[in-house]
VMD Tcl script that draws the C-alpha trace (Angstrom):
set ca {
  {-0.36 -0.34 0.12}
  {1.16 2.86 -1.12}
  {-0.44 6.97 -0.33}
  {2.15 10.61 -0.31}
  {2.96 11.58 2.77}
  {1.27 14.88 4.58}
  {3.20 17.12 7.35}
  {2.19 16.45 11.04}
  {4.22 20.03 11.67}
  {5.13 17.43 15.19}
  {8.48 17.03 15.89}
  {8.57 13.72 16.94}
  {6.41 12.57 14.60}
  {7.01 14.42 11.38}
  {4.85 12.65 8.66}
  {1.88 10.04 8.22}
  {0.44 8.37 5.24}
  {-2.39 10.64 4.21}
  {-4.86 7.69 4.65}
  {-3.56 8.07 8.26}
  {-4.77 10.86 10.69}
  {-3.15 13.03 13.53}
  {-4.64 12.61 16.74}
  {-4.60 12.70 20.13}
  {-4.87 9.86 22.92}
  {-7.97 11.19 24.48}
  {-9.76 10.85 21.25}
  {-8.46 7.08 21.74}
  {-8.15 6.04 25.24}
  {-9.37 7.20 28.48}
  {-7.47 6.74 31.81}
  {-8.79 3.85 33.62}
  {-9.05 4.04 37.61}
  {-11.45 1.32 38.69}
  {-10.59 0.50 41.73}
  {-10.94 -3.37 43.43}
  {-11.25 -4.61 46.63}
  {-9.83 -8.51 46.44}
  {-8.98 -10.34 49.28}
  {-6.69 -12.98 47.09}
  {-5.68 -10.19 44.69}
  {-3.91 -11.54 41.14}
  {-1.40 -8.64 41.82}
  {0.82 -8.20 38.22}
  {4.07 -5.90 37.39}
  {4.99 -4.30 34.25}
  {7.98 -5.42 32.84}
  {9.29 -4.85 29.37}
  {9.26 -8.54 28.05}
  {5.08 -8.42 29.08}
  {2.46 -7.48 32.05}
  {3.42 -10.54 34.38}
  {1.33 -12.40 37.37}
  {3.84 -11.46 40.74}
  {3.82 -14.27 42.72}
  {3.05 -12.30 46.23}
  {3.93 -15.40 48.60}
  {7.41 -15.22 48.66}
  {8.04 -11.50 48.83}
  {8.63 -10.89 45.14}
  {9.85 -7.58 44.62}
  {8.34 -4.44 47.56}
  {5.00 -5.42 48.85}
  {2.31 -3.17 49.44}
  {0.38 -3.32 53.19}
  {-2.88 -3.25 51.20}
  {-3.82 -3.66 47.85}
  {-7.34 -1.70 48.29}
  {-5.79 1.06 46.22}
  {-4.32 -0.95 43.13}
  {-6.26 -0.63 39.83}
  {-8.17 -3.38 38.07}
  {-6.54 -4.21 34.68}
  {-7.81 -6.27 31.82}
  {-6.64 -7.76 28.64}
  {-6.20 -4.78 26.45}
  {-5.32 -2.42 28.97}
  {-2.39 -0.62 28.24}
  {-0.39 0.24 30.99}
  {2.43 3.09 31.06}
  {5.51 3.69 33.74}
  {5.71 7.48 34.18}
  {7.97 7.78 36.16}
  {11.00 5.76 34.04}
  {11.42 7.80 30.62}
  {14.93 7.11 30.11}
  {15.53 3.14 30.59}
  {13.67 1.78 27.94}
  {10.08 0.95 26.65}
  {8.69 1.11 29.46}
  {4.71 -0.06 28.87}
  {3.18 -3.03 27.42}
  {-0.28 -4.24 26.80}
  {-1.70 -6.51 29.24}
  {-2.73 -10.21 27.73}
  {-4.21 -11.34 31.60}
  {-6.75 -9.76 34.19}
  {-5.60 -8.46 37.90}
  {-4.76 -5.63 39.20}
  {-1.53 -3.57 39.45}
  {0.04 -0.70 41.48}
  {-1.75 2.85 41.23}
  {1.63 4.23 39.82}
  {1.46 3.65 36.60}
  {-1.25 4.90 34.10}
  {-3.63 2.60 32.35}
  {-5.17 3.18 28.82}
  {-8.32 1.55 28.21}
  {-9.48 2.12 24.65}
  {-12.91 4.37 24.07}
  {-14.05 1.76 20.87}
  {-13.47 -0.89 18.80}
  {-11.56 1.06 16.20}
  {-8.79 0.76 18.32}
  {-5.87 -2.02 18.09}
  {-4.52 -0.87 21.74}
  {-1.43 -3.28 20.67}
  {-0.63 -0.77 18.01}
  {-0.41 1.63 20.20}
  {1.83 -0.27 22.64}
  {4.27 -0.27 19.83}
  {3.91 3.11 19.08}
  {4.77 4.30 23.02}
  {7.75 1.73 22.96}
  {9.40 3.87 20.14}
  {8.30 7.06 22.14}
  {10.01 5.84 24.92}
  {13.03 4.62 22.70}
  {13.44 7.92 20.95}
  {13.32 10.27 24.30}
  {9.86 11.58 22.75}
  {8.32 10.90 25.94}
  {11.22 12.11 28.33}
  {10.90 15.42 26.51}
  {7.33 15.71 27.62}
  {8.33 14.78 31.07}
  {8.04 17.26 34.17}
  {9.67 17.11 37.63}
  {12.74 19.05 40.23}
  {15.58 17.75 37.39}
  {16.06 15.11 34.62}
  {17.55 12.73 37.63}
  {14.99 13.03 40.11}
  {11.01 12.88 39.79}
  {11.24 13.58 35.98}
  {7.49 11.74 35.11}
  {4.92 12.34 32.44}
  {1.76 13.79 33.94}
  {-1.59 12.31 32.67}
  {-2.83 15.44 31.33}
  {-0.02 15.08 28.94}
  {-0.28 11.72 28.30}
  {-4.04 12.54 27.05}
  {-2.79 15.41 24.60}
  {-0.18 13.19 23.59}
  {-0.35 13.22 19.47}
  {-0.41 10.39 17.86}
  {-0.76 8.71 14.38}
  {-4.19 7.24 13.59}
  {-4.58 4.31 11.02}
  {-7.56 2.54 10.35}
  {-8.53 -0.66 12.21}
  {-8.02 -2.62 9.34}
  {-4.26 -1.29 8.87}
  {-3.88 -1.27 12.74}
  {-4.33 -5.19 12.50}
  {-2.51 -5.46 9.55}
  {0.63 -3.82 11.04}
  {0.02 -5.56 14.37}
  {0.03 -9.05 13.11}
  {3.11 -8.14 10.23}
  {4.65 -6.98 13.92}
  {4.13 -10.33 15.74}
  {5.36 -12.45 13.24}
  {8.62 -10.49 12.05}
  {9.67 -10.30 15.80}
  {8.79 -13.75 16.82}
  {11.28 -14.63 13.88}
  {14.06 -12.20 15.59}
  {13.09 -13.27 18.97}
  {13.66 -16.53 18.14}
  {16.71 -15.64 16.56}
  {18.13 -13.74 19.70}
  {16.77 -16.83 21.82}
  {18.96 -19.23 19.82}
  {22.21 -16.65 20.13}
  {21.57 -16.60 24.21}
  {21.24 -20.21 24.48}
  {24.64 -20.13 23.00}
  {26.18 -17.84 24.98}
  {24.72 -19.53 28.16}
  {26.19 -23.01 26.58}
  {29.63 -21.20 25.90}
  {29.63 -20.12 29.62}
  {29.07 -23.56 31.22}
  {31.65 -24.44 28.78}
  {33.87 -21.85 30.35}
  {33.03 -22.98 34.00}
  {33.42 -26.24 33.20}
  {36.76 -26.06 31.63}
  {38.16 -23.48 34.77}
  {36.49 -25.79 37.46}
  {38.25 -29.18 36.02}
  {41.87 -26.90 35.53}
  {41.71 -25.56 38.78}
  {40.80 -29.18 40.22}
  {42.48 -31.66 38.64}
  {45.09 -29.50 36.56}
  {45.74 -29.82 33.05}
  {46.96 -33.91 32.12}
  {44.60 -35.86 31.91}
  {46.53 -38.73 32.46}
  {48.76 -37.34 35.75}
  {48.32 -39.99 38.42}
  {45.90 -38.90 40.95}
  {45.01 -39.52 44.82}
  {41.89 -38.69 47.01}
  {42.25 -35.10 48.45}
  {40.35 -36.00 51.81}
  {38.33 -33.22 50.99}
  {34.78 -34.13 50.15}
  {34.31 -30.69 47.65}
  {37.23 -31.46 45.64}
  {37.30 -35.21 45.44}
  {40.63 -36.58 43.73}
  {43.73 -34.76 42.52}
  {47.11 -34.70 40.83}
  {49.47 -36.60 43.17}
  {52.09 -33.54 43.14}
  {49.23 -31.07 44.43}
  {48.74 -30.55 48.50}
  {45.19 -29.19 49.94}
  {46.01 -26.47 53.01}
  {43.72 -24.38 54.14}
  {43.19 -21.25 51.92}
  {44.94 -18.55 54.89}
  {47.68 -20.77 54.35}
  {48.23 -19.64 51.11}
  {46.45 -16.44 50.69}
  {45.82 -13.91 53.28}
  {42.86 -11.10 53.94}
  {43.65 -7.32 53.64}
  {41.52 -5.65 56.08}
  {42.99 -1.90 55.17}
  {40.63 0.62 55.41}
  {39.88 3.62 53.59}
  {42.23 6.83 54.69}
  {43.03 9.25 51.73}
  {44.53 9.00 48.70}
  {43.01 9.49 44.84}
  {42.33 5.72 44.00}
  {39.85 4.57 41.77}
  {36.43 2.51 43.50}
  {35.43 -0.84 42.80}
  {31.86 -1.48 43.54}
  {30.20 -5.08 43.19}
  {28.34 -4.04 40.25}
  {31.73 -3.58 38.77}
  {32.83 -6.97 38.87}
  {30.75 -9.31 36.26}
  {29.76 -13.03 37.52}
  {31.43 -15.86 36.93}
  {34.03 -14.59 34.19}
  {36.00 -12.63 36.52}
  {36.02 -9.53 33.89}
  {35.63 -5.96 35.21}
  {32.47 -3.28 33.70}
  {32.85 0.19 33.36}
  {29.87 2.22 35.04}
  {29.14 5.77 35.34}
  {28.03 5.58 39.08}
  {30.93 4.92 40.36}
  {32.16 8.81 41.85}
  {28.92 8.69 43.43}
  {30.00 6.37 46.11}
  {31.62 7.20 49.64}
  {34.87 5.85 50.01}
  {33.68 5.63 53.78}
  {34.22 2.00 55.12}
  {36.01 0.85 51.68}
  {38.92 -1.20 51.53}
  {42.55 -0.85 50.43}
  {43.06 -3.63 47.76}
  {46.59 -3.46 45.68}
  {47.69 -4.55 42.39}
  {47.55 -8.29 41.74}
  {45.17 -8.36 44.89}
  {42.03 -10.61 44.40}
  {38.65 -9.59 45.71}
  {36.03 -11.69 45.79}
  {32.12 -10.90 46.49}
  {30.81 -12.08 49.62}
  {27.31 -10.85 49.56}
  {25.15 -13.24 47.83}
  {28.24 -15.05 46.52}
  {26.47 -17.27 44.13}
  {26.91 -14.54 41.65}
  {30.27 -15.65 41.62}
  {32.06 -12.23 41.14}
  {36.25 -12.02 41.94}
  {38.45 -9.86 40.06}
  {42.16 -9.84 39.98}
  {42.89 -6.03 40.76}
  {45.00 -4.37 38.24}
  {46.18 -0.79 40.03}
  {46.01 0.16 43.68}
  {42.33 1.22 44.28}
  {39.53 1.46 47.31}
  {36.44 -1.48 46.78}
  {33.72 -1.97 48.83}
  {33.33 -3.56 52.49}
  {31.34 -6.58 50.41}
  {34.72 -7.45 49.02}
  {36.95 -10.21 50.61}
  {40.75 -8.73 49.55}
  {43.12 -11.76 49.21}
  {46.73 -11.35 48.52}
  {49.53 -14.47 47.77}
  {52.25 -15.85 50.46}
  {54.88 -17.83 49.83}
  {54.76 -16.54 45.59}
  {51.28 -18.42 45.36}
  {49.55 -16.64 42.31}
  {46.74 -14.80 42.73}
  {45.70 -15.20 39.10}
  {45.38 -18.85 40.23}
  {43.24 -17.96 43.43}
  {41.24 -15.51 40.90}
  {40.24 -18.70 38.73}
  {39.62 -21.13 41.83}
  {37.26 -18.01 43.35}
  {34.95 -18.36 40.05}
  {35.03 -22.23 40.01}
  {31.66 -23.99 40.03}
  {32.88 -26.25 42.74}
  {34.07 -23.69 44.77}
  {30.74 -21.48 44.32}
  {29.18 -24.20 45.70}
  {30.91 -25.07 48.64}
  {30.45 -21.59 50.08}
  {27.19 -21.00 49.25}
  {26.65 -23.58 51.28}
  {28.15 -21.69 54.33}
  {26.29 -18.34 53.27}
  {23.63 -16.78 56.31}
  {20.98 -14.34 55.75}
  {17.80 -15.24 53.44}
  {17.38 -12.20 51.47}
  {21.09 -11.26 51.28}
  {22.78 -13.80 52.10}
  {26.67 -13.33 53.10}
  {29.96 -15.92 52.75}
  {31.31 -15.86 55.88}
  {34.76 -14.85 55.38}
  {36.60 -17.01 58.21}
  {34.91 -19.64 56.52}
  {36.66 -18.96 53.43}
  {40.18 -18.55 55.45}
  {39.57 -22.24 56.85}
  {38.74 -23.52 53.61}
  {40.96 -26.39 52.41}
  {42.11 -25.84 48.69}
  {43.86 -27.56 46.69}
  {46.93 -26.15 45.44}
  {49.36 -26.70 43.18}
  {54.05 -25.74 42.90}
  {53.82 -22.27 41.56}
  {55.01 -23.57 38.37}
  {52.12 -25.66 37.73}
  {49.93 -22.62 39.10}
  {51.48 -20.19 36.74}
  {50.87 -23.49 33.30}
  {47.28 -23.36 34.79}
  {46.99 -19.56 34.42}
  {48.36 -19.33 31.12}
  {45.90 -21.87 29.78}
  {42.87 -20.39 31.35}
  {43.82 -16.92 30.02}
  {43.71 -18.24 26.60}
  {41.36 -20.56 26.17}
  {38.93 -17.93 28.25}
  {40.06 -15.14 25.84}
  {38.82 -17.24 22.81}
  {35.33 -18.58 24.57}
  {34.51 -14.43 25.52}
  {35.45 -13.43 21.60}
  {32.77 -15.80 20.54}
  {30.54 -14.51 23.36}
  {31.10 -10.82 22.42}
  {30.26 -12.24 18.78}
  {26.96 -13.25 19.91}
  {26.24 -10.38 22.18}
  {26.84 -8.11 18.90}
  {24.35 -9.98 17.30}
  {21.71 -9.77 19.50}
  {22.27 -6.05 20.04}
  {21.96 -5.60 16.05}
  {18.82 -7.77 15.77}
  {17.56 -6.04 19.00}
  {18.30 -2.83 16.88}
  {16.59 -4.21 13.83}
  {13.33 -4.93 16.10}
  {12.95 -1.37 16.89}
  {13.76 0.17 13.50}
  {11.19 -2.31 12.12}
  {8.53 -1.39 14.73}
  {9.25 2.37 14.20}
  {8.90 1.98 10.72}
  {5.69 0.54 10.35}
  {3.74 2.37 13.38}
  {4.50 5.90 12.04}
  {3.89 4.75 8.24}
  {7.33 4.51 6.62}
  {6.74 1.02 6.13}
  {3.20 -0.23 4.86}
  {1.75 -3.26 4.82}
  {-0.41 -4.98 2.59}
  {-4.43 -5.11 2.61}
}
mol new
graphics top color blue
foreach p $ca { graphics top sphere $p radius 0.5 }
foreach p [lrange $ca 0 end-1] q [lrange $ca 1 end] { graphics top cylinder $p $q radius 0.2 }
display resetview
């Protein structure tokens, strides 16, 4: 279908097909605020991948004292988050019934001329392009920057004929479904590569590199058999804990969020400058840090230069020539994480006990063998990480393709056959 575009005079929607109309949200939807009091509510949450049922029996997320003020949701309702206008597409059309926090805006179609899913797609583009953010108001961009109800109701939107709305929705569901299948396939491959990396690391730091090496019983249940020339020692006899608190100095800071789970890699963030160094711990170059908070996340990192780190890290350094790079791999190995997890305390935010870690028996080879294992794992993990990076880039390309496809269809740049 082709038609000459017409100018709209709207900055974020400069033109639409001549067979479409330019209208406002309040001509198509109303803000539904029907309250409900239900002793056994189906509580919903708004996520980027859909509207979902929350499990309120296991303290999932922040729970309300009462759900009396929550709003009823029916299939077809379009839910938008007016308080987060810059982190992504914070809207979705509900396909299920339930109740949801009154903090969300709930649009319900006025009549059958409206396919809510078309406008769900359209509002996603408005979040992505920051058009919604431009319409926000508040104290500052970073504090209470919100889209108010009146602005939303007067928001200008394209309005194709219902038949074309339906056709666009069908085409997007079909095409996006194909893209999602490709993304899911890449994600599964990434998970397999990560599992393979974990298996290689765990085997190398507990069994060595020689598959024909004579083995002996380590006498330690979590380790099992080890090469005959290895020994078992408590970790504190090979590596010691550093506890130097912050005093002064212009050093970088490493937070828990800066360490990637299971890989031992550093993740740069923009928020580090806002952290207070009070209570932090000094870490020197070649120390290894291990996340004590939620140790199942397997966060260990070899420090590249002197810095301060969160007190939620244990800071370890080598004794007697033992390699901290070997320790880094040991700390992220599956078997080590499993045994640490078995010792944690606390339910919601489990923590590892540093004394348990220090007294844990580990298998340790001589320094020469440690070096060989580290060199092997460095090279092998680099190869695996390169494969993972390729797949991550493919996912990013497919995600951008999905966004551009949605934008082109809901703005009339790309048309469907009727």
